[in-house]
Backbone bond lengths (Angstrom), bond angles and torsions (degrees), N, CA, C in turn:
res aa  C-N    CA-C-N  psi(-1)  N-CA   C-N-CA  omega(-1)  CA-C   N-CA-C  phi
1 M - - - 1.416 - - 1.529 110.80 -
2 A 1.238 118.90 137.44 1.475 123.46 178.02 1.516 109.40 -87.95
3 T 1.314 116.71 138.98 1.470 122.38 174.78 1.492 108.27 -122.17
4 I 1.302 116.23 132.49 1.434 121.21 177.00 1.518 108.72 -112.01
5 I 1.302 116.44 129.41 1.471 121.34 176.40 1.520 106.16 -110.84
6 R 1.300 117.31 111.40 1.476 122.43 -175.46 1.540 109.77 -76.67
7 K 1.318 113.67 150.95 1.491 121.62 -178.23 1.531 109.93 -57.42
8 E 1.308 116.04 -40.01 1.478 118.75 -177.00 1.533 113.61 -69.88
9 E 1.340 116.75 -6.77 1.471 121.94 178.25 1.500 111.99 -88.95
10 R 1.293 119.66 -4.17 1.462 121.94 -174.64 1.535 110.46 -58.66
11 D 1.305 115.38 136.84 1.484 122.53 177.86 1.526 108.36 -143.83
12 Y 1.342 116.27 88.24 1.473 120.23 -177.99 1.516 110.36 -78.19
13 Q 1.302 115.60 126.32 1.447 122.72 -178.65 1.540 109.93 -132.51
14 P 1.324 118.59 146.53 1.451 120.90 179.49 1.548 108.30 -77.73
15 H 1.305 117.30 148.11 1.453 122.89 173.79 1.553 105.90 -69.57
16 P 1.314 118.66 134.58 1.473 119.47 -173.59 1.557 112.73 -65.43
17 G 1.316 117.88 -23.67 1.450 119.57 -178.93 1.521 115.63 -88.47
18 R 1.313 117.85 3.17 1.492 120.92 -175.94 1.523 110.82 -77.54
19 I 1.321 115.93 151.88 1.463 122.12 177.02 1.493 109.25 -114.45
20 D 1.370 116.75 166.54 1.466 121.12 178.71 1.507 110.12 -50.22
21 G 1.347 115.28 140.03 1.460 121.68 -178.09 1.504 112.35 91.93
22 F 1.364 117.60 -21.12 1.433 122.42 -177.43 1.547 109.68 -125.53
23 R 1.303 120.01 36.50 1.429 124.39 -174.34 1.544 109.66 -88.93
24 L 1.323 115.78 57.50 1.482 121.64 175.11 1.496 109.24 -66.52
25 L 1.330 116.47 135.91 1.492 121.38 179.40 1.519 108.36 -101.05
26 T 1.305 115.39 140.69 1.478 121.77 178.48 1.545 109.12 -122.47
27 D 1.307 114.94 135.63 1.477 122.48 176.89 1.524 108.30 -67.63
28 Q 1.322 115.94 124.23 1.457 123.09 -177.63 1.505 114.20 -90.86
29 S 1.346 119.25 -0.31 1.468 122.18 -177.36 1.521 112.62 -62.90
30 R 1.328 116.86 -31.71 1.463 120.42 177.35 1.536 111.46 -60.02
31 E 1.306 114.95 -45.06 1.498 120.27 178.07 1.523 111.15 -62.01
32 R 1.311 115.24 -44.05 1.469 119.20 -178.83 1.512 112.66 -61.75
33 H 1.339 115.72 -29.62 1.469 120.71 176.86 1.518 112.73 -83.03
34 G 1.366 116.37 -4.12 1.436 118.80 178.76 1.540 114.23 73.55
35 I 1.341 115.76 26.34 1.446 120.37 179.85 1.503 108.68 -86.57
36 H 1.363 113.52 121.34 1.517 121.92 178.52 1.513 107.66 -133.25
37 P 1.337 116.92 85.00 1.471 120.69 -175.02 1.537 112.89 -59.16
38 Q 1.314 115.96 144.21 1.437 121.66 179.74 1.517 110.38 -87.75
39 W 1.312 120.99 -44.62 1.471 122.66 -173.93 1.518 113.60 -120.65
40 L 1.313 118.86 -19.77 1.450 121.78 -176.95 1.510 108.68 -125.90
41 N 1.321 116.28 105.58 1.472 119.84 -178.75 1.535 108.51 -90.86
42 F 1.298 117.23 148.05 1.487 119.48 179.12 1.525 109.61 -154.17
43 D 1.323 113.18 151.51 1.475 121.93 175.54 1.516 109.23 -148.41
44 L 1.332 115.01 144.58 1.454 120.44 172.28 1.516 105.69 -95.13
45 R 1.311 117.14 124.66 1.475 122.32 -172.30 1.542 109.95 -116.52
46 Q 1.314 113.68 149.49 1.479 120.87 171.24 1.506 107.51 -126.20
47 L 1.317 115.66 119.38 1.446 122.53 -179.83 1.543 107.18 -108.65
48 N 1.332 114.13 109.34 1.459 119.71 -176.14 1.545 110.64 -79.36
49 P 1.338 115.27 162.10 1.490 118.56 -179.54 1.522 112.98 -53.41
50 G 1.312 116.01 137.86 1.459 123.02 176.99 1.526 113.97 78.50
51 Q 1.313 118.33 7.56 1.459 121.64 -177.30 1.537 111.07 -109.03
52 Y 1.346 116.15 152.57 1.481 124.46 173.25 1.518 106.56 -103.65
53 C 1.356 117.41 149.13 1.456 120.56 -179.79 1.511 111.73 -71.90
54 A 1.328 116.79 -38.70 1.434 123.89 -175.63 1.521 106.14 -169.06
55 A 1.329 117.62 173.48 1.445 120.15 170.53 1.534 109.06 -66.81
56 Y 1.325 116.60 151.33 1.461 120.78 177.70 1.511 108.91 -58.43
57 H 1.366 117.22 124.50 1.439 119.81 -169.62 1.524 110.31 -155.00
58 F 1.344 115.14 168.18 1.467 122.46 168.33 1.508 107.90 -141.30
59 H 1.309 114.05 162.09 1.468 121.77 -179.74 1.539 108.98 -110.37
60 R 1.330 117.23 137.49 1.461 119.83 176.21 1.524 112.21 -81.73
61 Y 1.327 118.19 -29.91 1.438 120.74 -173.56 1.542 114.40 -128.07
62 A 1.302 115.32 26.53 1.476 118.80 178.20 1.492 109.94 -145.54
63 E 1.316 115.31 141.04 1.437 120.05 166.56 1.538 107.97 -98.44
64 E 1.334 112.83 152.81 1.482 116.60 -177.17 1.515 108.13 -137.82
65 M 1.326 114.19 148.59 1.478 120.38 179.03 1.512 108.18 -141.59
66 F 1.326 116.92 135.48 1.451 122.84 173.11 1.515 108.36 -113.60
67 L 1.319 115.34 140.01 1.452 123.17 171.57 1.519 106.15 -118.25
68 I 1.347 116.76 113.15 1.442 120.49 -178.41 1.520 107.82 -76.37
69 L 1.313 116.41 118.18 1.477 121.60 -176.06 1.553 112.24 -93.60
70 A 1.339 115.42 -33.00 1.461 120.18 -179.99 1.510 109.43 -157.04
71 G 1.307 117.47 146.35 1.457 121.06 177.35 1.542 111.83 86.36
72 A 1.319 113.35 -164.70 1.461 121.27 179.75 1.515 109.47 -149.25
73 A 1.314 116.57 164.71 1.446 122.99 178.68 1.515 108.52 -158.74
74 T 1.315 117.30 168.78 1.457 123.57 174.29 1.505 107.61 -101.13
75 L 1.322 117.56 126.90 1.448 123.50 179.91 1.534 110.12 -99.58
76 R 1.300 117.87 129.92 1.464 124.15 173.64 1.532 108.44 -104.06
77 T 1.339 115.05 128.46 1.485 122.54 175.69 1.520 105.74 -136.93
78 P 1.353 117.51 177.51 1.449 118.86 176.81 1.541 113.79 -61.24
79 E 1.330 115.62 -20.34 1.476 120.74 178.38 1.515 112.17 -82.84
80 G 1.355 120.04 -12.09 1.438 121.35 178.81 1.551 110.21 126.02
81 L 1.330 114.96 -154.33 1.437 122.81 -175.68 1.545 111.60 -106.20
82 T 1.318 117.19 142.93 1.472 122.30 174.68 1.511 109.15 -151.67
83 V 1.291 115.27 145.22 1.490 121.69 179.78 1.558 106.59 -84.46
84 V 1.368 114.41 136.02 1.451 121.69 178.62 1.478 107.54 -125.90
85 G 1.351 117.97 152.67 1.477 120.34 -179.33 1.469 113.98 -150.43
86 E 1.320 116.26 -173.37 1.423 125.61 -173.89 1.530 113.05 -45.03
87 G 1.318 115.96 127.09 1.454 120.63 179.11 1.534 113.48 94.33
88 D 1.302 118.25 -17.57 1.468 122.46 -178.74 1.516 109.73 -71.31
89 I 1.360 115.62 139.37 1.461 122.74 172.31 1.501 107.45 -110.29
90 L 1.350 115.58 129.23 1.488 121.91 -177.86 1.513 106.68 -117.10
91 F 1.329 116.61 119.64 1.480 122.00 -179.63 1.517 109.07 -110.46
92 F 1.357 114.62 131.92 1.445 121.34 178.41 1.503 109.44 -122.18
93 E 1.318 114.82 113.36 1.470 119.37 178.97 1.508 110.17 -74.33
94 A 1.302 114.73 161.71 1.521 119.41 176.31 1.495 108.85 -67.82
95 G 1.291 116.47 144.44 1.455 121.74 178.29 1.492 113.77 102.37
96 E 1.301 115.79 174.42 1.474 123.58 -174.04 1.520 114.09 -55.60
97 S 1.296 117.37 -33.77 1.491 118.73 -178.56 1.510 110.57 -70.80
98 G 1.354 118.92 -14.32 1.439 121.80 178.53 1.510 115.39 -95.01
99 A 1.326 116.55 12.09 1.459 120.44 -178.09 1.547 109.76 -59.96
100 H 1.358 114.87 144.84 1.450 118.71 -175.17 1.528 112.79 -158.95
101 Q 1.337 114.09 158.69 1.464 121.67 172.53 1.516 106.80 -163.65
102 L 1.318 117.82 138.27 1.478 123.68 176.76 1.521 109.64 -106.64
103 Y 1.298 116.22 142.33 1.452 122.44 173.66 1.551 108.50 -132.38
104 N 1.299 117.19 129.86 1.437 121.01 179.53 1.532 108.47 -86.93
105 H 1.313 116.18 100.39 1.464 123.51 -177.98 1.539 111.08 -89.32
106 T 1.332 118.27 1.09 1.474 121.03 -174.92 1.523 110.54 -100.62
107 D 1.359 113.83 -176.40 1.464 122.07 178.90 1.524 113.33 -98.39
108 A 1.369 116.33 5.03 1.465 120.43 -176.51 1.545 108.40 -127.44
109 P 1.307 118.83 154.07 1.481 121.28 177.20 1.540 110.02 -62.05
110 C 1.307 114.83 150.01 1.473 122.74 172.11 1.511 106.04 -113.98
111 T 1.317 115.69 123.32 1.472 121.16 -179.04 1.505 107.55 -111.36
112 Y 1.345 115.88 133.24 1.447 119.80 178.25 1.532 113.04 -147.49
113 L 1.302 114.27 153.63 1.496 122.49 174.94 1.494 106.18 -91.38
114 D 1.328 116.22 127.12 1.466 123.29 178.86 1.518 107.84 -110.59
115 L 1.334 116.69 113.89 1.454 124.08 -179.04 1.525 108.19 -112.81
116 R 1.361 116.67 135.41 1.460 119.81 -177.62 1.533 108.63 -140.77
117 S 1.311 116.43 138.17 1.447 118.81 171.88 1.560 106.00 -70.62
118 H 1.339 113.60 152.13 1.461 118.64 -174.39 1.519 108.77 -141.67
119 I 1.329 117.50 117.33 1.449 121.26 177.11 1.549 111.19 -111.88
120 G 1.302 116.46 10.29 1.450 119.92 178.59 1.518 114.14 103.18
121 H 1.284 117.10 -19.62 1.501 122.51 177.90 1.507 109.55 -151.61
122 D 1.307 114.31 165.43 1.483 122.27 176.32 1.504 107.84 -161.46
123 V 1.291 113.76 163.50 1.490 122.46 167.82 1.499 105.19 -125.17
124 C 1.365 116.52 120.70 1.459 120.62 176.47 1.517 107.60 -104.25
125 E 1.316 115.31 136.08 1.475 120.14 177.53 1.503 108.75 -114.01
126 Y 1.371 115.81 142.71 1.462 124.80 -175.55 1.506 107.72 -122.72
127 P 1.359 119.13 91.84 1.444 121.98 -173.19 1.525 114.04 -60.36
128 D 1.341 120.24 -34.28 1.456 123.46 -177.78 1.525 112.40 -65.14
129 S 1.322 117.54 -33.04 1.456 122.30 -175.97 1.483 113.73 -115.95
130 D 1.352 120.04 6.80 1.452 123.39 175.30 1.526 113.10 59.22
131 K 1.356 115.73 35.77 1.453 120.46 -179.64 1.516 112.34 -111.29
132 I 1.324 114.19 153.90 1.492 120.11 165.33 1.528 105.60 -126.77
133 I 1.311 115.56 147.54 1.468 122.05 177.98 1.512 107.51 -127.39
134 L 1.353 114.08 129.83 1.458 119.80 175.58 1.522 108.65 -88.34
135 V 1.310 115.83 122.11 1.501 120.91 -177.90 1.512 107.84 -107.97
136 P 1.319 120.33 135.10 1.464 126.38 18.15 1.488 115.33 -96.54
137 H 1.340 118.51 2.67 1.489 119.33 -170.75 1.555 111.92 -75.48
138 G 1.329 118.09 -21.69 1.427 120.03 179.32 1.515 114.63 78.51
139 E 1.307 117.37 12.36 1.465 119.38 177.99 1.529 108.22 -68.69
140 T 1.317 117.05 130.92 1.451 123.31 -173.02 1.529 110.59 -119.64
141 Y 1.320 116.02 132.52 1.474 121.62 -177.18 1.508 111.55 -137.04
142 R 1.321 118.71 159.41 1.455 123.71 170.34 1.490 108.63 -81.37
143 R 1.279 118.15 127.27 1.445 123.40 -178.32 1.517 109.10 -66.54
144 S 1.325 119.59 -36.66 1.484 123.77 -176.26 1.531 110.24 -67.96
145 D 1.347 118.60 -13.65 1.461 120.57 178.72 1.564 111.01 -87.08
146 Q 1.295 116.73 15.52 1.454 121.42 -177.89 1.537 109.43 -57.32
147 L 1.340 115.38 138.54 1.471 120.74 -177.85 1.502 111.34 -118.04
148 P 1.319 117.83 156.56 1.446 121.12 174.06 1.541 109.06 -63.87
149 Y 1.292 117.84 153.11 1.433 124.19 -176.49 1.541 113.26 -54.48
150 F 1.339 117.57 -43.19 1.479 121.86 -177.03 1.512 113.32 -91.73
151 D 1.309 119.45 12.50 1.442 121.82 175.81 1.551 109.35 -59.65
152 G 1.314 115.81 128.26 1.489 122.01 179.79 1.515 114.32 79.32
153 E 1.326 117.60 4.68 1.481 120.58 -179.09 1.525 114.29 -103.07
154 T 1.300 117.57 11.58 1.478 121.15 -172.58 1.523 113.05 -74.92
155 N 1.310 118.73 -16.19 1.494 121.79 -179.53 1.509 113.73 -102.39
156 I 1.309 117.46 34.54 1.455 121.52 -173.75 1.558 112.54 -62.78
157 R 1.348 115.64 -36.70 1.457 118.61 -179.76 1.542 109.63 -66.74
158 R 1.309 117.66 -39.64 1.483 119.96 178.16 1.548 110.43 -64.66
159 I 1.331 116.94 -41.96 1.485 121.17 179.23 1.496 109.30 -60.75
160 W 1.376 118.31 -46.19 1.447 120.93 179.67 1.485 112.69 -65.21
161 A 1.342 116.30 -37.73 1.452 119.16 178.82 1.525 110.84 -62.93
162 Q 1.345 116.29 -38.93 1.460 119.73 178.46 1.548 110.04 -66.57
163 L 1.326 115.71 -40.91 1.487 119.28 179.38 1.479 110.31 -65.20
164 S 1.343 118.10 -42.97 1.472 122.60 179.16 1.515 110.40 -60.56
165 H 1.320 115.66 -40.79 1.495 121.74 -178.85 1.525 109.43 -65.36
166 Q 1.323 116.51 -41.09 1.479 121.69 179.73 1.516 111.86 -66.11
167 D 1.370 115.91 -39.76 1.450 120.12 -178.60 1.529 111.21 -71.26
168 A 1.346 118.04 -24.82 1.491 121.39 -179.05 1.524 111.05 -70.94
169 K 1.315 117.07 -20.30 1.462 119.51 -177.24 1.492 114.59 -72.69
C-alpha cells in the first residue's frame, strides 16, 4: 500500500530525551500515518540554528544518507569539516569511515531527509565520548571497558557443580 504524507501535515517535535545543543526536531507525521518501515528507516529532520543533529557517531550495521532539502549546515566527518546545503546528498557507509555529525552554523533552519538501512539492530559508536550504544535497546557502555571473551568464566566447574546439586534435589 502506498502512503502519502503531505507537506502541510508536517509536525516537527523534539525528541524527549534530547539535551541543549542537540535539540534536533523530527517530523511526527510518519508516526501518525502508522508507518513502521521494515528495512528502510527514514525521518524528516529540522536542525535549528546553533544545534547539532546528534553526537559524532558511526553505525556498525547501517548505512545512512541525508538529502538536504533546505538551508545549510556544517558536516563533520573523519576528513574534517565541510559546509553542505540544499540539494546535497550525504552518504555515510557503515563503519568508522562513515562517522558523521551535522551542526547548523547558520541563522535559518536546515531541513533534511534522513534515510537509514535497518536490519533490526545496530551498534553505534561515539568516538568523542568512548561510548557504544546497542540499538534498538539503547543500552550504553564505555568502549574502553571492553573485556576478553572468557572474563568471569573461570569458575565454570563450580557453577556446573552447583547446578548439578540443585537438579539432584
